[in-house]
Phi, psi and omega in degrees: 000313181301323180298314181293323180292326183274337184289135176260334181274341184080010179238122179235160183235154177229122177244116179253160182280302184234120181288120180287162182290331182245296183205161177239108183299330178295314178297315181299316180295321179296311180298317180299319179294320179296311183293325179292331181276317179214100185298342181272352180292150175245147181239120177266122183246129177221142176244150182280330179203175181212173178052234185266011179270103185269011181296337182297341180284342184213056180227070181298331180296315179290323178298324178294318179298314180297316180297318179296322177295321177296317180298320178297333180270015176077014173290130183239006171219126182234123176268114182263086178265060193231027175051232183291347179278344186301332181304327179294325178293316180296323179293321181295324184277340184304128179084000180247166178274064183223134176268148173239155176232126179270177180219160176075306179230173179284094184295338179301324183290341182250356183278161175285167180302319181290323180290329180297331181294340182256353189273098184297311182190180172221145173271117188256130172264117186280071178297336179296327178294317179296319179297316180298313180299319180298313181291315183298315180290327178295319179294334178272002180076021180239196178204159174276100190223049176293150178277118180255319180204101183293325182296321180263359178069038181260123180229159181148226176210131177264114182272097185276178175299319180297325181275359181081019182287337176224150180200168176258137176283143174242023175298131184095339176073015186287337180258010180302322182289347179259006189306314184294318181291319179293319179297320179294319179294319178300314180298321180291326177291315181297321181284344181095359179295323174250127178252117181278125181292140176237347177224163179082212185238129179290138180267000000 
């Protein structure tokens, strides 16, 4: 959503590290958010590698090439969901009128001063919450053992948006002006009014 709100060209990009064999729920959710915000927006998707080629997780040079190609195609917001390769995207956008979005952690805190000027936000996975719960329950002689999938024997805890398991960074304050719209969308997702796709193809 933030990408579509910030884009002036109506063209945004998604750079992933490893293309999955079926679908990438991260990509699907991103596209769905963009389209829900501006149905006329286009999303350019590129992956650094596929199948058993894990180089995409740590290839900032290739990520930079892909990002520069996107920028040449008038993409003005790029979501770098590319693990260690994301640094190449941030370098490509530096000094240009292009926004970047980091993933997993608050990339703004690790970026250079010049890269921070382009860093719109980051999608943060709150691994610290899971760590805290694990330690706290262990000290109480218990465990985090919610039933997730009985057929496959998967137990643990799924940290959802409602539980604060994921959030957007506002370091730099660039998405402050979108706070009300993002907040409304968050509430709609939590209530079930908006269903974020995790399988199939985002429309």
